[in-house]
C-alpha positions as CSV (number, residue, x, y, z in Angstrom):
1,X,110.1,94.9,130.0
2,X,109.9,91.4,128.3
3,X,111.6,89.7,130.6
4,X,113.4,87.7,128.0
5,X,117.0,86.8,126.8
6,X,117.1,89.0,123.1
7,X,120.5,88.6,122.1
8,X,123.1,85.5,122.9
9,X,126.5,87.2,123.1
10,X,129.1,84.4,121.3
11,X,132.4,85.8,120.2
12,X,132.4,88.7,117.3
13,X,129.5,89.7,118.9
14,X,125.8,88.8,119.7
15,X,123.2,86.9,117.4
16,X,119.1,87.5,117.8
17,X,117.2,84.8,120.1
18,X,113.7,83.2,118.3
19,X,112.1,86.1,120.9
20,X,114.4,88.5,119.5
21,X,113.6,87.5,115.1
22,X,109.4,87.5,116.7
23,X,109.6,91.4,117.4
24,X,111.9,92.5,115.1
25,X,108.5,93.0,112.7
26,X,107.2,95.2,115.8
27,X,110.2,96.8,116.2
28,X,110.2,98.6,112.4
29,X,106.8,99.1,112.6
30,X,107.6,101.4,115.7
31,X,110.7,102.8,114.4
32,X,108.4,103.3,110.6
33,X,106.0,105.2,112.8
34,X,108.8,107.3,115.1
35,X,110.2,108.7,111.4
36,X,106.7,109.2,110.0
37,X,105.9,111.3,113.3
38,X,108.3,112.9,112.9
39,X,108.1,114.1,109.1
40,X,104.4,115.1,110.3
41,X,106.3,117.1,113.4
42,X,108.9,119.3,111.1
43,X,106.4,119.9,108.2
44,X,103.7,121.4,111.0
45,X,107.0,123.5,112.1
46,X,107.5,124.3,108.0
47,X,104.9,125.0,107.2
48,X,102.1,127.7,108.6
49,X,98.5,125.6,107.1
50,X,100.3,122.2,108.6
51,X,99.7,118.7,107.7
52,X,97.8,116.0,106.4
53,X,98.2,112.5,106.6
54,X,96.3,111.4,103.6
55,X,96.3,107.3,103.4
56,X,95.1,106.1,99.7
57,X,94.3,103.0,97.3
58,X,95.8,103.1,94.2
59,X,92.4,103.1,92.5
60,X,91.8,106.7,94.6
61,X,95.0,107.6,93.4
62,X,94.2,107.2,89.4
63,X,90.7,108.2,90.1
64,X,91.1,110.7,91.7
65,X,93.9,112.4,93.3
66,X,96.2,112.6,90.6
67,X,94.2,115.7,89.0
68,X,93.0,117.2,92.7
69,X,96.1,116.9,94.7
70,X,98.1,119.1,92.2
71,X,95.4,122.0,92.0
72,X,95.2,122.1,96.0
73,X,98.7,122.5,97.0
74,X,98.5,125.6,94.4
75,X,95.9,126.6,96.0
76,X,97.3,126.2,99.6
77,X,101.0,125.9,99.1
78,X,101.4,125.6,103.1
79,X,99.8,122.6,103.9
80,X,101.9,120.0,103.5
81,X,100.2,116.4,102.3
82,X,101.7,113.0,103.4
83,X,100.2,111.0,100.6
84,X,101.1,106.8,101.2
85,X,99.6,103.9,99.7
86,X,97.6,101.3,101.3
87,X,95.0,98.7,100.5
88,X,91.3,97.3,102.5
89,X,92.1,96.3,105.9
90,X,96.1,98.3,106.2
91,X,93.6,101.4,105.8
92,X,91.8,100.3,108.6
93,X,94.7,99.4,110.6
94,X,96.0,102.8,109.5
95,X,92.5,104.2,110.9
96,X,92.6,102.2,114.1
97,X,95.7,103.0,114.4
98,X,95.7,106.9,114.3
99,X,98.3,106.8,111.6
100,X,96.0,108.8,108.9
101,X,94.0,111.9,108.9
102,X,92.1,111.0,106.2
103,X,91.7,108.2,103.7
104,X,91.1,108.1,99.8
105,X,89.1,104.6,98.8
106,X,86.2,103.1,97.7
107,X,83.1,103.5,99.5
108,X,84.1,100.5,102.4
109,X,81.3,97.7,103.2
110,X,82.3,98.7,106.8
111,X,82.5,102.3,107.9
112,X,85.2,102.5,111.0
113,X,83.0,103.9,114.3
114,X,83.2,107.7,114.5
115,X,84.4,107.7,110.7
116,X,82.0,108.9,107.8
117,X,81.8,108.6,103.6
118,X,82.3,110.7,101.6
119,X,81.6,110.0,97.9
120,X,83.2,111.7,95.4
121,X,83.4,109.9,92.2
122,X,81.2,107.8,90.3
123,X,82.9,104.1,88.9
124,X,82.8,101.1,87.2
125,X,84.2,98.3,85.1
126,X,85.3,99.2,81.8
127,X,87.0,96.7,78.7
128,X,90.5,98.4,77.8
129,X,92.9,97.8,74.8
130,X,95.5,99.7,73.6
131,X,94.4,103.0,70.8
132,X,95.6,101.5,68.2
133,X,93.8,98.1,68.6
134,X,90.8,97.4,66.5
135,X,88.3,96.7,69.0
136,X,88.8,100.2,70.3
137,X,88.3,102.1,66.6
138,X,84.7,100.1,66.6
139,X,80.9,103.0,66.7
140,X,78.9,99.8,67.7
141,X,78.5,98.9,71.2
142,X,79.7,95.1,71.8
143,X,78.3,91.8,74.2
144,X,80.6,89.6,75.4
145,X,80.2,86.5,73.1
146,X,81.8,89.4,70.5
147,X,85.5,89.2,72.8
148,X,85.2,85.1,73.0
149,X,88.6,85.3,71.0
150,X,90.4,88.1,72.3
151,X,93.6,87.5,74.7
152,X,92.9,88.7,78.2
153,X,95.4,90.1,80.7
154,X,93.8,88.4,83.9
155,X,93.1,91.0,87.1
156,X,94.4,88.5,90.1
157,X,92.6,86.2,91.6
158,X,90.1,87.3,94.4
159,X,90.1,90.9,93.4
160,X,87.1,92.6,92.6
161,X,87.5,93.1,88.8
162,X,88.6,89.2,88.6
163,X,85.1,87.9,90.2
164,X,83.3,90.1,88.4
165,X,84.9,89.0,85.2
166,X,84.3,85.8,85.4
167,X,80.4,86.5,86.3
168,X,80.1,87.8,83.0
169,X,82.2,85.7,80.9
170,X,80.9,82.0,83.0
171,X,78.7,81.1,80.2
172,X,80.5,82.4,76.8
173,X,80.4,79.8,74.2
174,X,84.3,78.6,75.2
175,X,87.0,79.3,77.5
176,X,88.8,82.5,76.9
177,X,92.7,83.0,76.0
178,X,94.6,84.6,78.9
179,X,97.9,86.1,78.5
180,X,100.7,84.3,80.8
181,X,101.2,87.2,83.3
182,X,98.9,88.0,85.9
183,X,99.9,91.2,88.7
184,X,99.3,93.4,90.8
185,X,101.6,95.8,90.0
186,X,100.1,99.0,87.9
187,X,103.0,99.4,86.3
188,X,103.2,96.8,84.5
189,X,99.4,95.5,84.0
190,X,100.2,99.1,81.8
191,X,102.9,98.6,80.5
192,X,101.8,94.9,79.0
193,X,98.6,97.0,78.1
194,X,100.3,99.6,75.7
195,X,103.1,96.9,74.5
196,X,100.6,94.0,73.8
197,X,97.9,93.2,71.7
198,X,95.2,92.4,74.8
199,X,92.3,93.3,76.6
200,X,91.8,93.7,80.3
201,X,88.4,94.3,83.0
202,X,89.4,97.0,85.2
203,X,87.9,99.6,87.1
204,X,88.0,103.1,85.1
205,X,89.8,105.1,87.5
206,X,92.5,102.7,87.7
207,X,93.9,103.2,84.0
208,X,92.2,106.6,83.8
209,X,95.8,109.1,83.4
210,X,96.4,106.4,80.7
211,X,92.7,107.1,79.0
212,X,92.7,110.6,79.4
213,X,96.4,111.1,77.3
214,X,95.1,109.2,74.9
215,X,96.9,105.8,75.5
216,X,94.6,103.6,76.4
217,X,90.6,103.3,75.0
218,X,87.5,101.8,76.3
219,X,85.6,99.2,74.4
220,X,82.3,100.2,73.9
221,X,80.1,97.2,76.0
222,X,76.9,96.6,77.9
223,X,76.1,95.6,80.0
224,X,77.7,98.6,82.4
225,X,79.4,96.8,85.6
226,X,78.9,100.4,88.4
227,X,81.2,99.8,91.2
228,X,81.0,101.5,94.4
229,X,82.1,105.4,93.9
230,X,85.5,107.3,95.1
231,X,85.5,109.1,97.9
232,X,87.2,109.9,101.2
233,X,86.8,108.7,104.7
234,X,86.4,111.5,107.1
235,X,86.6,111.5,111.6
236,X,83.4,112.7,112.4
237,X,85.0,115.3,115.0
238,X,88.4,116.6,114.6
239,X,88.1,118.2,111.4
240,X,89.8,121.4,112.0
241,X,92.4,123.3,109.8
242,X,94.3,121.7,106.7
243,X,92.4,118.6,106.6
244,X,88.6,120.3,106.8
245,X,90.6,122.5,103.4
246,X,91.4,119.3,101.8
247,X,87.6,117.7,102.6
248,X,86.3,121.4,101.2
249,X,88.7,121.4,98.2
250,X,87.7,117.6,97.5
251,X,83.7,117.7,97.7
252,X,81.7,117.6,94.8
């Protein structure tokens, strides 16, 4: 189809040409798409209730789906939910490619044509620390000037949490102390917050599971920084069966 040589023959077999190397990422995505499609078809054959391709951000997984999906599975054991993780533009790409029936995320700045956002749970930024941190036990509400001598676990540059944090700390009398690890990995962030006496400025939904089990605590701070709510991106048309069941279950 491409009318270009993809392999060069040699004594022991073949090697890919530069054109083949360029094509490999596309081919891999196609194979992943075929595999995902096969999973959906198999799920629909095995489960009377059908299957849902649900794409979710990390924040939506922790702040929305961790408690809702197990309850949904109990109520609808005949429905298979195929959950995959994606952020920002990758969510929009999944919608554009027809790879998502629903998307759990924060309200996006631009909603794809033919879709709408259903808000489910409010969210905000919070200052977090391990449960035995001295500031976690304080009952009084503090201001940012009282936190200037603490050591902070920073969110990655360019993230919404980092941008807001930089704005709020810009007027402090001296630079803050920072921990020498910056990561997007939820597992590493959670581990460091539990093992070190650090503070972190993150969406409350991101660490909700650890707060609920008492591993982390929120430091009382004013003013609060409100975030766009978490919810579902849903198509305006074609919602029926399993997808509609999940929408109705999550609907506030």
